[in-house]
N, C-alpha and C positions, 0 to 999 in steps of 0.2 A: 485484785484481779488484773492480769496483764492484758493489754490491748495491742494488737498490731496496728500498723499505719492505716489500713483500710477501715478497721473498726473505729478508729479515732475520727476519720473523715465522716463516717456514717453518723456518729454521735454529734459531731459539729453541725452537719447538715440538718439533722433532725431538730437540734436545739435552736438553730438560727433561722430556719424557714419562716417561723412566725414572727421573728424579731426584726428581720431585715425589711426595709421598705421596698416597694416594687421597683424603684429606680433611684438609688442614692447618687449615682454619677453616671454620666454617659447615657447612651441609648442602646436598646437591645431588641433582638428579634429571634424568636424560636419557632420552629415549625417542622412538620414531617415532610421529608423530601423523597422523591423516587430515584433521583440520580444527581450527580454533581456535574454541572455544566462548565466547560472551559476552565478558567483559572480558579473556579470555586466561588467567585464573587456572586454568582446567581445560582438559582436552583429551580427544579420543577417540583411543584407541590404534589404530595401523594394524593391519589385519586379518591381515597375513602377513609384513611386512618384505621382501616380494619385489615388484619393480617391472618393468614392461616397458621395453625400450630406446626409450621414446617421450618426446620433449621435453615433451609435455603432462602427463606424470606428475609429481605433486608429491611430492618426498621431503622431508617436514617433520620437523625435529628439534626437539622440545620440550626446552628447557633452563631449569632453575630453580635459583637459589642462595638459600638461606634463611639468616637470622641473620647477614647481612653488614653490618648497619648499625653505624656508628661515630658515636656522639653524634647520632643521628637523620639520618644521611646514609650512603648506600652508592653506590659507583661500581665496577661490575664489567664486565670485558671477557671475552667468550667468543670463543675462537679455534678455528676448525674447519679441519681438514686432511683431505681425502678421498683415499684410496689405492685404486687399481684392483687387480684380481687379480694383476697383474705387479709390484705394490708401487711403482707410479709415481703421483705426485701428480697428480690431475685437477681438483681444486677447492680453493680457500682462501677463507675468509671470516672477518672479525672484526666482531663486533656488540657495541656498548657499551650498558650499561643504567645509568641514573643515577636515584636515588630520594632525595627529601628527606622520608623517612618511614621507618617500620619495616617496610614491605611487602617481600616477597621480590622478587628480580630475576628476571623471567621473560622470555625471548625465544624466538622461533621462527625457525629458519634453514631456508629452503626452497631446494632445488636441484633441477635437472631433468636427467635423463639426456641426454647429448648423442649425436649420430649416430655418433661414433667410439668410444663406450663399448662394450667387449666384454662378453660374458656372463660371469658368475662372481660371486665373493664380493668385496664392497668393505668397506673399513674407514673409519670416521670417528673421528679422534683429536681430542678436545676438551680444550683447556686453559682454565682459569678464572684470571683475574688480578684482584687487589684493587688498585684504583688510588688509594685514599686514602693520602696520606702522613701517617700519624698524628703523627709528630714535628712536622711543619710545621703540622698542624691545631692541636695544643696550643700551639704557639708564636705563630701568627699570628692565631688567632681569639680575639677579646676577649669575655669574658662580663661584664665590669664595666660597669654602665650609664654611669658617668662616662667611661670610655674610649670606649664606643660613641658617646657624644655628640660626639666629635671629627669622625666621618664617619658619621652615622646612616644615610644612604641606602645606603652600601656594605653595612653589616651588616643592614639591613632586607631587602635583596635576598638576601643570603646565608642568613639564618635562615628566610626565607619560602619561597624557591624553590631556592636554591643555584645560580642561573644564572650567577653570577660566581665560582664555586669555582675554575675553572681560572685565571682572572685573578689571584685572590688567592694562588695557588700551593700549594693543598692537594691537588692531583691529580697523580699521576704520569703520564708519557706512555704507558707500557704497563702498569705495575703489577707487583706481586709475584705470582708464580704460587702459587696456593693449592690447586688440585685438578686432576685430569685424569681422563678416562674414555675408553673405546673402545666404539663402537657398530658393529654389522655389519649390512649389508643385501645383497641379491642382485639382480642384473639377469638376467632370464630372459624370452626371447621368448614363452614360453607363458603368462606372467602376464597377467592382465587389467588394463586401465586402471581398471576400475570395481570397487567392492566387491562381494562375493558377494551382499549384500542391498541392492543399489542401490535396488531397488523393494521395498517391504515392504507387503503387504496385511494389513489388520487391521480389527477391529471390524465384522464383517459383521452386518447386522441387517435385519429388516423395519422400514419407516419407523414403523409403529405398535407395534413391539416385540411383536407377537402371533405366536407360531409355530403357532397353530391356525388354519388357513384353511378356507374353504368352497368347494366346487367351483363353478367359474364366476366366482370372485372375481378382480378385477384386483389384482395384487401389485406392490408397489414395494420393491425391495431396495437397501440402501445399503452401500457399502464405502469405506473410507479407504485411500488409496495414498500412502506416503511415498517421496520421492526423497532418498536419502542421499548424493547426489553433488552437486558444485557446479554442474554444467551441467544445463540443462533436458533432460528425457528423454521420449520418446514410446513407448508400447507399445500393442499390440492386446490388450485385456483380454477374456477370454471367460468367461461364466457358464455353469456346467454343473450339471445336476441328475442325480444318479446316473450321472455320466460321459456324459450326453447333452447336446450343445450346445444351449443355449436362446437365447443372445443374445451379441453382441460389441459392443465399443465401442473406438474409438481414443481413447486418453487421453494427454494431455500434462501433465506435472507439472513445475513450476518447480524449479530447483536448491535443495536443502536445504529443501524445503517439503512440505506435505501437501495433497492434493486429495480431495474427496468425490465419488464417482461413484454415480449412481442408475440402476438397471436396472428395466425393466418386464417383467412376464410375466403369464400367466393360469393360474389353477388348473384344469388340464384333466382330472385323474382323481384318484380317492381313493387314499389310502395314506400311508405314511411315507417321506420322501425326505431325501437329503443334498445340500445345495447347496454348491458350492465354485467356485473360480476357477482359471484358467490364463492364461498369457501367452506371447507369441512371443519370449521372452528367457530366458536361463539365469540371469540375476542378479536374479530375483524370488523373494522368500521370503514365507512366510505366518505370521501369528500370530493365532489366534482368527479364522481366515478361513473356517471351515466352519459351516454352519447346518443343523441337523436340524429338520424341520417336518412337520406332518401336514395332509392335505387330507381333509375329511369331507363327507358329505352334509348337506343342510340339517337333516334330522331328527336327526342325530347330533351336530351342532355345538353345543357349550355356549355359544359366542360369540353364538348367535342367540337367547338367552333374552329379549332385549328389542329393540324396534325401534331402529334408528339412522338416523333420517331427518334429512337435512341439506338446507338451502336452498343451491342452487348458482347460481341466476340469477334476474334480475328485469328486467322491461321495461314500458313504457307504450305505449298506442296513440296518444297525443297529448301534446304539450307545452304547448299553449295551450287554454284552455277558458273558458266563461262560468260564472258562479256557478250551481250546481245541475246543470250538464251532466255526463253520465256520462263517466268515464274508466276504461278497462279496464287492470288491472294483471295482467301475466302472470308467474307465479312457478313456477320449476322446482325440483323436489326429487327426491332419490334416497334409497334405503334400503339400508344395508349391514348390516342386522340382521334380527331376527325380523319376520314379517309384522305390519303394524300401521298405525295412522293417526296424523295429526298435524294440529292446528289451526294454520292460518297466519293471522296478523293483519297487516293493512296499516295503517300510521300516516302521518298528514300532520302535519308539524311536531310529532311525538311524541304526537299524539292519535289514538286508534284510529278508523278510518273504514270498515273492512270486514274480514270474516273468511271463511275457507273451510276445509273439512275435506278432507284428501288421504289416500287409502288406498293403500298400496304393498306389493307382494310383495317378497321378498328380491331385491336387486340391480335392482329396477325403478326407472325414472326417469319422471317424469310432470310435465307443465306444466298448471297450473290457471289459469283466468281469474277474476279477482275484480273485479267492478264497484264503483266508488266514485263519489261526487259531492262536489265541493269547494265550500264556501260562502265561505271566506276569500279575499278578493282579494289579489293580489300573488303572491309566490313561495311555493309549497307544496313542502316537501321530503318526498318519499315514500320510506318504508323499510318493511321487513318484519321480522317477529319472528325472532330468533335469527340475523339476518344484517345487522347495522347497517352493515356496510361496503358493502352494496349499496344505492344510492339513486339517485333521479331527481328532477328538478325539473319542476313544472307551474306555468305562469303563468296565473293567473285574472284576467280583465279585469273592469272595473266593469260593473254591470248596465246593459243597454241598449247596450253597446258591441259592435262587430262581433266575432263569434267567430273571424274570420280572424286569423291571427297578424299582429301589428304588425311590419313589416320591421325597424324600429330595435331593438325589444325582442328580436326573434329574433337579431339580430347581437350584441346585448349578451350573450345567453345563450350563444351559440356561442363568442364570443371577446371578453371585456371589453377586451382590449388594442386592438381596432379602435376602440371608442368613445373611448378615451383619445386615440388618434391623430386621430380626427375632431374632437374638442373642441379639441385643440391647433391643428389646421388652421383651424377656424372663428375662434378667438381671433386667430390670426396674420393671417387675411384681414381681420377687422374692424379690427385695428390699422392695417394698410396703407391700408384705405379711409379711416380717420379722418385719418391723416397726409396723404394725397393731397388730401383736401378742405380741410384747413387751408392747405396750400401753395397751392392754387388761390385761396382767399380772400385770402391775403396778396398774391399776384400781382395780383389785381384792385385791391387798395388801392394798390399801388405804381404801377400804370398810371394810376389816377385822380389821384394826386399829380403825376405827370409832366404830364398833360394840364392840370392846374390851373396849374402853373408856366408852361407854354407860353402859357396864356391871358393871362398878365400882359403880354404884348407885348414891347416893346423894353427893359424895365427891366434885365433880366439881361444881354441882349446889349450894351447901352450900357456897362455896367460892364466887360465883357470887352474891348470895343474900347478904352476908356480905358487899361486896364492894359497892353494890347499896345502902344499908342503910347508910353506912358511908358518901357517897356523898350527900344524902338528908340532913343529919344532918348538914353537912358543909354549905350547901346553906341556912339553916334556921338561922344561926348565924347573929346577927346584926353587921354592921361595927362599929368600934370604932370612937368616935367623935374626 
C-alpha cells in the first residue's frame, strides 16, 4: 500500500506519541490563544477552550520550544494531529521554525471547525522534532578561517542567516522526536463566537474631571470602548443616571482597537447621582465605568468661587477701511463660574487698540461691541485677549483712496490661489503676444526680400533658363559604345 507524505506523518505521530518522553530536550509550552500579540512572543489565552461549530471561529494553538539552539541555530518542526470525539483524525498540520539565533521557536497553528464536525470533546496531539543533524553539523561546518577562505560566500551565508543549511546537509528531513503534548478543546453549539468581554467600557469621566456640577450646567461625559475581537463591531450604547435613560449613541469600534465616545447632558436637578452605561449586547463588560457626581445650586457650589469667563467668538463689521475709520469688533463670552466681570482687549498686529468690560452671571453668554480705528495701512491682524486663535484681517487703504473695497485686493484676501492663477495667465498671454508680434515682423521682412529679388528683373530667370537648356542638351547625347 502506498502512503503519501501526510499519511506517513500521521503514522509516525501515532506510533511515537506513547514512546517519546514528555521532554527529551529543551522546554515547551502549548496553549489555546485568542490572538497573537506584537511580535508573537506573547499571547492572550482563550477564555474557555470551547468553540462554536462555525468556520469563522479561530482555534489558535500557541506552541513554543525553548533552549533548542545548537551552536546558535535551531530548526524545529511542530506536528499537529486533531482527533474528533469518535477518535477519528479530522486535521493534520506540520509547521517548521528555523532560527539563526538563541531565540525560542514560537509558532501559531490556526484551524477552523468544519461544517461536518460534531459536538463533543476534541484532542490535539502535538509532536516536536529537532531537525538539526548534530553529527553532520560538527563534520561539515568549518570554523577555521583558513578553511572558510576556500568558499567564503557559502560560510558567510550559513553563519549570518543559515539560509543554505539544508543544502549543506545539516538538517534532517523530519528530525528526531524530542517532545509530545496533548491539548483538549470542545465544540458546542451554545458557545459564542465572541469573547464574553468583546466590548469593554472603561475610564468614564467628565471631560473637565470635575464631579461637582451646578444646576443648569451643560455636561460632557467621556467613555472609552475597547473591541477585543478581530472584526469591527457596532453597539447601541446607552447612558443612564440612577437607572433612568438619558441618552443613546450608535457606536462602531474597529477590531482590536479603542474608541472614545462623548455624551452630552444637562444638570436638571440637585442631588447626588450615579452615572453608568448599558448596551444592546450580552458581550459587554465594564471596568471603572460608573461615575458618582453631585449637582448643587449656585449658592452651594464651591466650583463657583471665582468667575470662569472665556471668549468663544469674534467678528468684524468690515474687512476694508480708510485710516481712522471706525471698525466694530464683536466679541462673544460666556461664564461657567461665579458672577463676575472681565476686561476684553482688542489688538491690531499685537498692539492694543480697544477695550471693553463684560459682566456675566453664571452660565450667561453675551456679545459686546468694541469700536476701534486703525491708522496703519495694509493688513491689520485683529485678535482679542485670551483667545489668540480667533483672528480677522482688516485691509486699510492709503489716505484719500476710496473706502470701497478694491476688487483685486478682495479676491486676494478671499483666495490667494486665484491671484496666482491670474498672474500665470497674464504672463502666458503676454508671452504669446510677444511671440506673435515677432513672427509678424519676420514675415514682413521675408516678403520685402522676395519683392526686392523680383525687382531685379530677368537676372535670376536668365540663369534658370540657361541651366535648363544645358540639362536638355546633356540628355540628348548618345552614350559611347
